[in-house]
Biopython code that builds the backbone (N, CA, C, O; Angstrom):
import numpy as np
from Bio.PDB.StructureBuilder import StructureBuilder

atoms = [
    (1, "MET", "N", (0.674, -1.202, 0.209)),
    (1, "MET", "CA", (0.221, -0.249, 0.066)),
    (1, "MET", "C", (0.924, 1.192, 0.069)),
    (1, "MET", "O", (1.963, 1.367, 0.707)),
    (2, "SER", "N", (0.337, 2.180, -0.644)),
    (2, "SER", "CA", (1.297, 3.899, -0.688)),
    (2, "SER", "C", (0.934, 3.975, 0.657)),
    (2, "SER", "O", (0.166, 3.371, 1.407)),
    (3, "THR", "N", (2.108, 5.357, 0.769)),
    (3, "THR", "CA", (1.675, 6.114, 1.724)),
    (3, "THR", "C", (0.487, 6.617, 1.913)),
    (3, "THR", "O", (-0.124, 6.382, 2.955)),
    (4, "GLN", "N", (-0.012, 7.368, 0.959)),
    (4, "GLN", "CA", (-1.190, 8.529, 0.491)),
    (4, "GLN", "C", (-2.304, 7.452, 0.857)),
    (4, "GLN", "O", (-3.271, 7.890, 1.481)),
    (5, "LEU", "N", (-2.288, 6.280, 0.587)),
    (5, "LEU", "CA", (-3.375, 5.527, 0.635)),
    (5, "LEU", "C", (-3.791, 5.262, 2.499)),
    (5, "LEU", "O", (-4.807, 5.496, 3.154)),
    (6, "LEU", "N", (-2.503, 4.702, 2.834)),
    (6, "LEU", "CA", (-2.441, 4.670, 4.419)),
    (6, "LEU", "C", (-3.022, 6.069, 5.169)),
    (6, "LEU", "O", (-3.819, 6.120, 6.106)),
    (7, "THR", "N", (-2.520, 6.929, 4.620)),
    (7, "THR", "CA", (-2.886, 8.405, 5.618)),
    (7, "THR", "C", (-4.449, 8.519, 4.954)),
    (7, "THR", "O", (-5.318, 8.762, 5.791)),
    (8, "LEU", "N", (-4.799, 8.408, 3.879)),
    (8, "LEU", "CA", (-6.249, 8.534, 3.457)),
    (8, "LEU", "C", (-6.981, 7.359, 4.472)),
    (8, "LEU", "O", (-7.937, 7.864, 5.062)),
    (9, "LEU", "N", (-6.802, 6.152, 4.764)),
    (9, "LEU", "CA", (-7.446, 5.302, 5.574)),
    (9, "LEU", "C", (-7.261, 5.692, 7.091)),
    (9, "LEU", "O", (-8.150, 5.420, 7.897)),
    (10, "ALA", "N", (-6.130, 6.316, 7.468)),
    (10, "ALA", "CA", (-6.099, 6.549, 8.982)),
    (10, "ALA", "C", (-6.974, 7.720, 9.151)),
    (10, "ALA", "O", (-7.585, 7.751, 10.219)),
    (11, "LEU", "N", (-7.133, 8.515, 8.476)),
    (11, "LEU", "CA", (-8.084, 9.959, 8.512)),
    (11, "LEU", "C", (-9.439, 9.283, 8.469)),
    (11, "LEU", "O", (-10.334, 9.642, 9.234)),
    (12, "LEU", "N", (-9.583, 8.439, 7.705)),
    (12, "LEU", "CA", (-10.707, 8.041, 7.235)),
    (12, "LEU", "C", (-11.342, 7.267, 8.710)),
    (12, "LEU", "O", (-12.530, 7.451, 8.975)),
    (13, "LEU", "N", (-10.640, 6.563, 9.463)),
    (13, "LEU", "CA", (-10.929, 6.005, 10.890)),
    (13, "LEU", "C", (-11.047, 6.701, 11.934)),
    (13, "LEU", "O", (-11.815, 6.570, 12.886)),
    (14, "MET", "N", (-10.141, 7.562, 11.694)),
    (14, "MET", "CA", (-9.707, 8.666, 12.985)),
    (14, "MET", "C", (-11.355, 9.590, 12.882)),
    (14, "MET", "O", (-12.169, 9.752, 13.791)),
    (15, "GLY", "N", (-11.415, 9.992, 11.680)),
    (15, "GLY", "CA", (-12.957, 10.749, 11.154)),
    (15, "GLY", "C", (-14.109, 10.138, 11.825)),
    (15, "GLY", "O", (-14.842, 10.796, 12.563)),
    (16, "ILE", "N", (-14.334, 8.528, 11.513)),
    (16, "ILE", "CA", (-15.530, 7.692, 11.976)),
    (16, "ILE", "C", (-15.145, 7.967, 13.434)),
    (16, "ILE", "O", (-16.114, 8.365, 14.080)),
    (17, "GLY", "N", (-14.197, 7.885, 14.022)),
    (17, "GLY", "CA", (-14.032, 7.479, 15.452)),
    (17, "GLY", "C", (-14.521, 8.869, 15.895)),
    (17, "GLY", "O", (-15.644, 8.730, 16.378)),
    (18, "VAL", "N", (-14.124, 10.152, 15.924)),
    (18, "VAL", "CA", (-14.606, 11.121, 16.494)),
    (18, "VAL", "C", (-15.732, 11.523, 16.163)),
    (18, "VAL", "O", (-16.026, 12.593, 16.696)),
    (19, "PHE", "N", (-16.613, 11.032, 15.389)),
    (19, "PHE", "CA", (-18.155, 11.095, 14.986)),
    (19, "PHE", "C", (-18.571, 10.339, 15.723)),
    (19, "PHE", "O", (-19.516, 10.867, 16.310)),
    (20, "GLY", "N", (-18.385, 9.216, 16.100)),
    (20, "GLY", "CA", (-18.893, 8.158, 16.785)),
    (20, "GLY", "C", (-18.833, 8.624, 18.306)),
    (20, "GLY", "O", (-19.801, 8.491, 19.054)),
    (21, "LEU", "N", (-17.436, 9.266, 18.769)),
    (21, "LEU", "CA", (-17.156, 9.666, 19.924)),
    (21, "LEU", "C", (-18.424, 10.920, 20.374)),
    (21, "LEU", "O", (-19.196, 10.931, 21.332)),
    (22, "LEU", "N", (-18.276, 11.715, 19.467)),
    (22, "LEU", "CA", (-19.338, 12.701, 19.656)),
    (22, "LEU", "C", (-20.595, 12.528, 19.451)),
    (22, "LEU", "O", (-21.331, 13.314, 20.047)),
    (23, "SER", "N", (-21.212, 11.532, 18.616)),
    (23, "SER", "CA", (-22.573, 11.482, 18.507)),
    (23, "SER", "C", (-23.223, 10.552, 19.134)),
    (23, "SER", "O", (-24.453, 10.574, 19.168)),
    (24, "ARG", "N", (-22.550, 9.651, 19.690)),
    (24, "ARG", "CA", (-23.514, 8.359, 20.132)),
    (24, "ARG", "C", (-23.293, 8.516, 22.081)),
    (24, "ARG", "O", (-22.430, 9.115, 22.724)),
    (25, "ARG", "N", (-24.390, 7.757, 22.499)),
    (25, "ARG", "CA", (-24.266, 8.070, 23.969)),
    (25, "ARG", "C", (-24.195, 6.553, 24.769)),
    (25, "ARG", "O", (-24.040, 6.317, 25.968)),
    (26, "HIS", "N", (-24.362, 5.676, 23.668)),
    (26, "HIS", "CA", (-24.111, 4.281, 24.322)),
    (26, "HIS", "C", (-22.624, 4.103, 24.744)),
    (26, "HIS", "O", (-21.808, 4.882, 24.251)),
    (27, "ILE", "N", (-22.170, 3.085, 25.670)),
    (27, "ILE", "CA", (-21.110, 3.150, 26.340)),
    (27, "ILE", "C", (-20.056, 2.368, 25.205)),
    (27, "ILE", "O", (-18.920, 2.687, 24.853)),
    (28, "MET", "N", (-20.975, 1.148, 24.767)),
    (28, "MET", "CA", (-20.093, 0.219, 23.935)),
    (28, "MET", "C", (-19.757, 0.786, 22.548)),
    (28, "MET", "O", (-18.706, 0.566, 21.946)),
    (29, "LYS", "N", (-20.941, 1.663, 22.043)),
    (29, "LYS", "CA", (-20.442, 2.433, 20.919)),
    (29, "LYS", "C", (-19.227, 3.402, 20.924)),
    (29, "LYS", "O", (-18.317, 3.517, 20.104)),
    (30, "ILE", "N", (-19.434, 3.960, 21.900)),
    (30, "ILE", "CA", (-18.185, 5.065, 22.587)),
    (30, "ILE", "C", (-17.125, 4.032, 22.624)),
    (30, "ILE", "O", (-16.032, 4.478, 22.278)),
    (31, "ILE", "N", (-17.133, 3.094, 22.864)),
    (31, "ILE", "CA", (-15.616, 2.480, 22.811)),
    (31, "ILE", "C", (-15.383, 1.755, 21.627)),
    (31, "ILE", "O", (-14.169, 1.745, 21.428)),
    (32, "VAL", "N", (-15.819, 1.320, 21.002)),
    (32, "VAL", "CA", (-15.498, 0.977, 19.517)),
    (32, "VAL", "C", (-14.938, 2.457, 18.934)),
    (32, "VAL", "O", (-13.758, 2.733, 18.716)),
    (33, "SER", "N", (-16.002, 3.254, 18.757)),
    (33, "SER", "CA", (-15.369, 4.790, 18.338)),
    (33, "SER", "C", (-14.220, 5.224, 18.912)),
    (33, "SER", "O", (-13.488, 5.991, 18.286)),
    (34, "PHE", "N", (-13.921, 4.823, 20.102)),
    (34, "PHE", "CA", (-12.349, 5.203, 20.488)),
    (34, "PHE", "C", (-11.548, 4.404, 20.013)),
    (34, "PHE", "O", (-10.402, 4.725, 19.698)),
    (35, "SER", "N", (-12.038, 3.219, 19.887)),
    (35, "SER", "CA", (-10.789, 2.075, 19.171)),
    (35, "SER", "C", (-10.894, 2.496, 17.994)),
    (35, "SER", "O", (-9.749, 2.811, 17.670)),
    (36, "LEU", "N", (-11.584, 2.692, 17.151)),
    (36, "LEU", "CA", (-11.521, 3.282, 15.672)),
    (36, "LEU", "C", (-10.606, 4.263, 15.308)),
    (36, "LEU", "O", (-9.817, 4.248, 14.363)),
    (37, "LEU", "N", (-10.826, 5.291, 16.324)),
    (37, "LEU", "CA", (-9.983, 6.604, 16.391)),
    (37, "LEU", "C", (-8.281, 6.108, 16.783)),
    (37, "LEU", "O", (-7.369, 6.465, 16.037)),
    (38, "ASP", "N", (-8.025, 5.307, 17.956)),
    (38, "ASP", "CA", (-6.693, 4.404, 18.273)),
    (38, "ASP", "C", (-6.276, 4.171, 17.307)),
    (38, "ASP", "O", (-5.319, 4.885, 17.006)),
    (39, "THR", "N", (-6.712, 3.042, 16.208)),
    (39, "THR", "CA", (-6.466, 2.469, 15.562)),
    (39, "THR", "C", (-5.819, 3.291, 14.115)),
    (39, "THR", "O", (-4.881, 2.945, 13.396)),
    (40, "GLY", "N", (-6.563, 4.286, 14.039)),
    (40, "GLY", "CA", (-6.527, 5.321, 12.812)),
    (40, "GLY", "C", (-5.299, 6.228, 13.150)),
    (40, "GLY", "O", (-4.578, 6.671, 12.255)),
    (41, "ILE", "N", (-5.086, 6.493, 14.496)),
    (41, "ILE", "CA", (-3.857, 7.510, 14.984)),
    (41, "ILE", "C", (-2.400, 6.200, 14.736)),
    (41, "ILE", "O", (-1.255, 6.489, 14.387)),
    (42, "HIS", "N", (-2.869, 4.960, 15.009)),
    (42, "HIS", "CA", (-1.243, 4.092, 14.873)),
    (42, "HIS", "C", (-1.064, 4.061, 13.402)),
    (42, "HIS", "O", (0.024, 4.388, 12.928)),
    (43, "ILE", "N", (-2.228, 3.625, 12.504)),
    (43, "ILE", "CA", (-1.766, 3.748, 10.973)),
    (43, "ILE", "C", (-1.532, 4.969, 10.657)),
    (43, "ILE", "O", (-0.781, 5.027, 9.684)),
    (44, "LEU", "N", (-1.934, 6.250, 11.163)),
    (44, "LEU", "CA", (-1.010, 7.381, 10.540)),
    (44, "LEU", "C", (0.341, 7.564, 11.015)),
    (44, "LEU", "O", (1.118, 8.082, 10.214)),
    (45, "LEU", "N", (0.891, 7.166, 12.442)),
    (45, "LEU", "CA", (2.037, 6.995, 12.565)),
    (45, "LEU", "C", (2.751, 6.127, 11.986)),
    (45, "LEU", "O", (3.916, 6.524, 11.958)),
    (46, "VAL", "N", (2.612, 5.031, 11.459)),
    (46, "VAL", "CA", (2.960, 4.024, 10.469)),
    (46, "VAL", "C", (3.244, 4.655, 9.360)),
    (46, "VAL", "O", (4.423, 4.598, 9.009)),
    (47, "ALA", "N", (2.401, 5.327, 8.607)),
    (47, "ALA", "CA", (2.080, 5.828, 7.098)),
    (47, "ALA", "C", (3.389, 7.060, 7.216)),
    (47, "ALA", "O", (4.160, 7.161, 6.261)),
    (48, "VAL", "N", (3.540, 7.835, 8.270)),
    (48, "VAL", "CA", (4.126, 8.931, 8.610)),
    (48, "VAL", "C", (5.781, 8.327, 8.564)),
    (48, "VAL", "O", (6.623, 8.885, 7.860)),
    (49, "GLY", "N", (6.025, 7.416, 9.203)),
    (49, "GLY", "CA", (7.627, 7.049, 9.313)),
    (49, "GLY", "C", (7.686, 6.089, 8.505)),
    (49, "GLY", "O", (8.515, 5.326, 9.000)),
    (50, "TYR", "N", (7.144, 5.457, 7.127)),
    (50, "TYR", "CA", (7.704, 4.494, 6.520)),
    (50, "TYR", "C", (8.736, 5.353, 5.455)),
    (50, "TYR", "O", (8.670, 6.503, 5.021)),
    (51, "ARG", "N", (9.580, 4.406, 5.273)),
    (51, "ARG", "CA", (10.377, 5.146, 4.274)),
    (51, "ARG", "C", (10.891, 3.874, 3.168)),
    (51, "ARG", "O", (11.276, 2.768, 3.547)),
    (52, "SER", "N", (10.813, 4.242, 1.974)),
    (52, "SER", "CA", (11.026, 3.558, 0.714)),
    (52, "SER", "C", (12.504, 2.909, 0.878)),
    (52, "SER", "O", (13.377, 3.734, 1.148)),
    (53, "GLN", "N", (12.821, 1.878, 0.786)),
    (53, "GLN", "CA", (13.925, 0.881, 0.799)),
    (53, "GLN", "C", (14.617, 1.356, 1.895)),
    (53, "GLN", "O", (15.826, 1.390, 1.663)),
    (54, "GLY", "N", (14.352, 1.691, 2.872)),
    (54, "GLY", "CA", (14.595, 2.024, 4.418)),
    (54, "GLY", "C", (14.921, 0.520, 5.058)),
    (54, "GLY", "O", (14.429, -0.559, 4.728)),
    (55, "THR", "N", (15.840, 0.785, 6.005)),
    (55, "THR", "CA", (16.048, -0.545, 6.860)),
    (55, "THR", "C", (15.344, 0.157, 8.459)),
    (55, "THR", "O", (14.682, 1.191, 8.545)),
    (56, "ALA", "N", (15.658, -0.581, 9.360)),
    (56, "ALA", "CA", (15.580, -0.615, 10.492)),
    (56, "ALA", "C", (16.305, -0.011, 11.287)),
    (56, "ALA", "O", (17.308, -0.707, 11.446)),
    (57, "PRO", "N", (16.387, 1.221, 12.094)),
    (57, "PRO", "CA", (17.724, 2.176, 12.240)),
    (57, "PRO", "C", (18.466, 0.990, 13.423)),
    (57, "PRO", "O", (19.570, 1.452, 13.712)),
    (58, "ILE", "N", (18.270, -0.124, 14.053)),
    (58, "ILE", "CA", (18.789, -0.684, 14.869)),
    (58, "ILE", "C", (19.499, -1.513, 14.253)),
    (58, "ILE", "O", (20.110, -2.284, 14.993)),
    (59, "PHE", "N", (19.682, -1.676, 12.912)),
    (59, "PHE", "CA", (20.386, -2.483, 12.399)),
    (59, "PHE", "C", (21.739, -1.929, 11.457)),
    (59, "PHE", "O", (21.815, -0.954, 10.710)),
    (60, "ASP", "N", (22.516, -2.722, 11.734)),
    (60, "ASP", "CA", (23.977, -1.987, 11.075)),
    (60, "ASP", "C", (24.616, -3.183, 10.392)),
    (60, "ASP", "O", (24.300, -4.330, 10.705)),
    (61, "ALA", "N", (25.561, -2.895, 9.413)),
    (61, "ALA", "CA", (26.109, -3.847, 8.807)),
    (61, "ALA", "C", (27.180, -4.239, 9.401)),
    (61, "ALA", "O", (27.433, -5.405, 9.099)),
    (62, "ASP", "N", (28.228, -3.591, 10.408)),
    (62, "ASP", "CA", (29.221, -3.693, 11.100)),
    (62, "ASP", "C", (28.852, -4.433, 12.555)),
    (62, "ASP", "O", (29.685, -4.834, 13.368)),
    (63, "LEU", "N", (27.782, -4.493, 12.648)),
    (63, "LEU", "CA", (26.978, -4.552, 14.215)),
    (63, "LEU", "C", (26.624, -6.137, 14.497)),
    (63, "LEU", "O", (25.636, -6.660, 13.982)),
    (64, "THR", "N", (27.456, -6.795, 15.295)),
    (64, "THR", "CA", (27.429, -8.320, 15.416)),
    (64, "THR", "C", (25.867, -8.619, 16.599)),
    (64, "THR", "O", (25.210, -7.757, 17.182)),
    (65, "VAL", "N", (25.743, -9.616, 16.610)),
    (65, "VAL", "CA", (24.314, -9.669, 17.640)),
    (65, "VAL", "C", (25.006, -9.621, 18.733)),
    (65, "VAL", "O", (24.597, -8.714, 19.458)),
    (66, "ARG", "N", (25.844, -10.180, 19.154)),
    (66, "ARG", "CA", (26.178, -9.904, 20.539)),
    (66, "ARG", "C", (26.425, -8.039, 21.001)),
    (66, "ARG", "O", (26.175, -7.620, 22.131)),
    (67, "GLU", "N", (26.801, -7.403, 20.182)),
    (67, "GLU", "CA", (26.804, -5.740, 20.338)),
    (67, "GLU", "C", (25.613, -5.419, 20.056)),
    (67, "GLU", "O", (25.394, -4.358, 20.641)),
    (68, "GLY", "N", (24.728, -5.738, 19.492)),
    (68, "GLY", "CA", (23.529, -5.547, 19.652)),
    (68, "GLY", "C", (22.752, -5.887, 20.779)),
    (68, "GLY", "O", (21.947, -5.084, 21.250)),
    (69, "LEU", "N", (22.928, -7.013, 21.250)),
    (69, "LEU", "CA", (22.024, -7.346, 22.481)),
    (69, "LEU", "C", (22.591, -6.401, 23.711)),
    (69, "LEU", "O", (21.876, -5.905, 24.582)),
    (70, "ALA", "N", (24.276, -6.228, 23.586)),
    (70, "ALA", "CA", (24.869, -5.365, 24.646)),
    (70, "ALA", "C", (24.211, -3.860, 24.458)),
    (70, "ALA", "O", (24.140, -3.119, 25.438)),
    (71, "ARG", "N", (23.836, -3.529, 23.444)),
    (71, "ARG", "CA", (23.344, -2.447, 23.539)),
    (71, "ARG", "C", (21.630, -2.247, 23.980)),
    (71, "ARG", "O", (21.078, -1.153, 24.096)),
    (72, "GLY", "N", (21.251, -3.026, 24.098)),
    (72, "GLY", "CA", (19.919, -2.980, 24.301)),
    (72, "GLY", "C", (18.904, -3.535, 23.461)),
    (72, "GLY", "O", (17.699, -3.484, 23.709)),
    (73, "GLY", "N", (19.589, -4.234, 22.146)),
    (73, "GLY", "CA", (18.452, -4.690, 21.471)),
    (73, "GLY", "C", (17.593, -5.940, 21.581)),
    (73, "GLY", "O", (17.892, -6.764, 22.444)),
    (74, "GLY", "N", (16.443, -6.175, 20.697)),
    (74, "GLY", "CA", (16.288, -7.469, 21.032)),
    (74, "GLY", "C", (15.150, -8.090, 22.197)),
    (74, "GLY", "O", (15.131, -7.182, 23.028)),
    (75, "SER", "N", (14.518, -8.801, 22.520)),
    (75, "SER", "CA", (13.458, -8.801, 23.231)),
    (75, "SER", "C", (13.770, -8.631, 24.853)),
    (75, "SER", "O", (12.957, -8.906, 25.735)),
    (76, "GLY", "N", (15.153, -8.106, 25.072)),
    (76, "GLY", "CA", (15.323, -8.452, 26.554)),
    (76, "GLY", "C", (15.936, -6.812, 26.647)),
    (76, "GLY", "O", (16.829, -6.595, 27.465)),
    (77, "SER", "N", (15.515, -5.892, 25.941)),
    (77, "SER", "CA", (16.109, -4.673, 25.902)),
    (77, "SER", "C", (15.881, -4.033, 27.391)),
    (77, "SER", "O", (16.742, -3.334, 27.927)),
    (78, "PHE", "N", (14.711, -4.327, 27.958)),
    (78, "PHE", "CA", (14.404, -3.683, 29.329)),
    (78, "PHE", "C", (15.040, -4.978, 30.608)),
    (78, "PHE", "O", (14.425, -5.240, 31.642)),
    (79, "ARG", "N", (16.127, -5.510, 30.271)),
    (79, "ARG", "CA", (16.477, -6.536, 31.351)),
    (79, "ARG", "C", (16.786, -5.443, 32.491)),
    (79, "ARG", "O", (16.676, -4.217, 32.478)),
    (80, "SER", "N", (17.194, -6.304, 33.437)),
    (80, "SER", "CA", (17.732, -5.900, 34.942)),
    (80, "SER", "C", (18.527, -6.789, 35.446)),
    (80, "SER", "O", (18.525, -7.998, 35.213)),
    (81, "GLY", "N", (19.330, -6.095, 36.258)),
    (81, "GLY", "CA", (20.608, -7.067, 36.886)),
    (81, "GLY", "C", (20.072, -7.107, 38.244)),
    (81, "GLY", "O", (18.935, -6.645, 38.346)),
    (82, "PRO", "N", (20.565, -7.505, 39.211)),
    (82, "PRO", "CA", (20.256, -7.483, 40.581)),
    (82, "PRO", "C", (20.163, -6.664, 41.341)),
    (82, "PRO", "O", (21.148, -5.964, 41.579)),
    (83, "TYR", "N", (18.787, -6.423, 42.087)),
    (83, "TYR", "CA", (18.428, -5.056, 42.856)),
    (83, "TYR", "C", (17.717, -4.069, 41.935)),
    (83, "TYR", "O", (17.503, -2.940, 42.375)),
    (84, "GLY", "N", (17.272, -4.433, 40.514)),
    (84, "GLY", "CA", (16.525, -3.758, 39.906)),
    (84, "GLY", "C", (17.646, -2.678, 39.145)),
    (84, "GLY", "O", (17.255, -1.527, 38.948)),
    (85, "HIS", "N", (18.551, -2.929, 38.871)),
    (85, "HIS", "CA", (19.757, -2.221, 38.494)),
    (85, "HIS", "C", (19.853, -2.574, 37.199)),
    (85, "HIS", "O", (19.972, -3.770, 36.932)),
    (86, "SER", "N", (19.818, -1.603, 36.164)),
    (86, "SER", "CA", (19.759, -1.929, 34.746)),
    (86, "SER", "C", (21.024, -1.956, 34.295)),
    (86, "SER", "O", (21.834, -1.075, 34.581)),
    (87, "TYR", "N", (21.346, -3.160, 33.412)),
    (87, "TYR", "CA", (22.970, -3.313, 32.884)),
    (87, "TYR", "C", (23.254, -2.113, 32.083)),
    (87, "TYR", "O", (24.442, -1.796, 32.138)),
    (88, "ARG", "N", (22.484, -1.318, 31.321)),
    (88, "ARG", "CA", (22.697, -0.356, 30.673)),
    (88, "ARG", "C", (23.088, 0.816, 31.146)),
    (88, "ARG", "O", (23.940, 1.520, 30.602)),
    (89, "THR", "N", (22.442, 1.109, 32.264)),
    (89, "THR", "CA", (22.526, 2.512, 32.786)),
    (89, "THR", "C", (22.776, 2.645, 34.370)),
    (89, "THR", "O", (22.885, 3.704, 34.987)),
    (90, "GLY", "N", (22.860, 0.984, 35.037)),
    (90, "GLY", "CA", (23.067, 1.397, 36.373)),
    (90, "GLY", "C", (24.379, 1.245, 36.646)),
    (90, "GLY", "O", (25.222, 1.550, 35.802)),
    (91, "CYS", "N", (24.648, 0.852, 37.620)),
    (91, "CYS", "CA", (26.148, 0.790, 38.434)),
    (91, "CYS", "C", (26.967, -0.260, 37.947)),
    (91, "CYS", "O", (28.178, -0.252, 38.168)),
    (92, "TYR", "N", (26.346, -1.278, 37.222)),
    (92, "TYR", "CA", (27.507, -2.283, 36.331)),
    (92, "TYR", "C", (28.280, -1.767, 35.371)),
    (92, "TYR", "O", (29.418, -2.155, 35.109)),
    (93, "GLY", "N", (27.558, -0.697, 34.707)),
    (93, "GLY", "CA", (28.199, -0.054, 33.215)),
    (93, "GLY", "C", (27.488, -0.920, 31.985)),
    (93, "GLY", "O", (26.607, -1.773, 32.096)),
    (94, "ALA", "N", (28.070, -0.492, 30.913)),
    (94, "ALA", "CA", (27.053, -0.966, 29.696)),
    (94, "ALA", "C", (27.595, -2.527, 29.355)),
    (94, "ALA", "O", (26.697, -3.284, 28.986)),
    (95, "ASP", "N", (28.818, -3.048, 29.425)),
    (95, "ASP", "CA", (28.925, -4.493, 29.230)),
    (95, "ASP", "C", (29.335, -5.222, 30.356)),
    (95, "ASP", "O", (30.336, -5.934, 30.282)),
    (96, "ALA", "N", (28.712, -5.136, 31.342)),
    (96, "ALA", "CA", (28.883, -5.728, 32.674)),
    (96, "ALA", "C", (28.163, -7.509, 32.414)),
    (96, "ALA", "O", (28.422, -8.421, 33.199)),
    (97, "GLN", "N", (27.537, -7.630, 31.552)),
    (97, "GLN", "CA", (26.795, -9.036, 31.262)),
    (97, "GLN", "C", (28.249, -9.850, 30.743)),
    (97, "GLN", "O", (28.522, -10.997, 31.096)),
    (98, "PHE", "N", (28.966, -9.151, 29.988)),
    (98, "PHE", "CA", (30.062, -9.848, 29.556)),
    (98, "PHE", "C", (31.455, -10.313, 30.363)),
    (98, "PHE", "O", (32.303, -11.181, 30.153)),
    (99, "ARG", "N", (31.262, -9.324, 31.364)),
    (99, "ARG", "CA", (32.514, -9.100, 32.307)),
    (99, "ARG", "C", (32.506, -10.216, 33.229)),
    (99, "ARG", "O", (33.539, -10.364, 33.882)),
    (100, "ARG", "N", (31.340, -11.223, 33.464)),
    (100, "ARG", "CA", (31.072, -11.776, 34.842)),
    (100, "ARG", "C", (31.883, -13.416, 34.398)),
    (100, "ARG", "O", (31.947, -14.318, 35.232)),
]
sb = StructureBuilder()
sb.init_structure("model")
sb.init_model(0)
sb.init_chain("A")
sb.init_seg("    ")
for serial, (resi, resn, name, xyz) in enumerate(atoms, 1):
    if name == "N":
        sb.init_residue(resn, " ", resi, " ")
    sb.init_atom(name, np.array(xyz, "f"), 0.0, 1.0, " ", f" {name:<3s}", serial, name[0])
structure = sb.get_structure()
């Protein structure tokens, strides 16, 4: 899908959501309207941030998997050490997990 089409879809969903929020009094219809508005906002954010031929900013040709995980990439980016200190910003330093 093109960026213009995604933007149009997002604005349409946001418009339906705002109309539903302002014109309906039934709580379930208000919740559905809010959900449509929220979905439209998310689609708009994706459409605005899309870059043709772009890559994710966390990937680098010279970056190894181990270095990427040390920088906080992957599913464990918010991991913490003993006593709740973060490995990245806590008292252990950025590469503490590799010094053990």
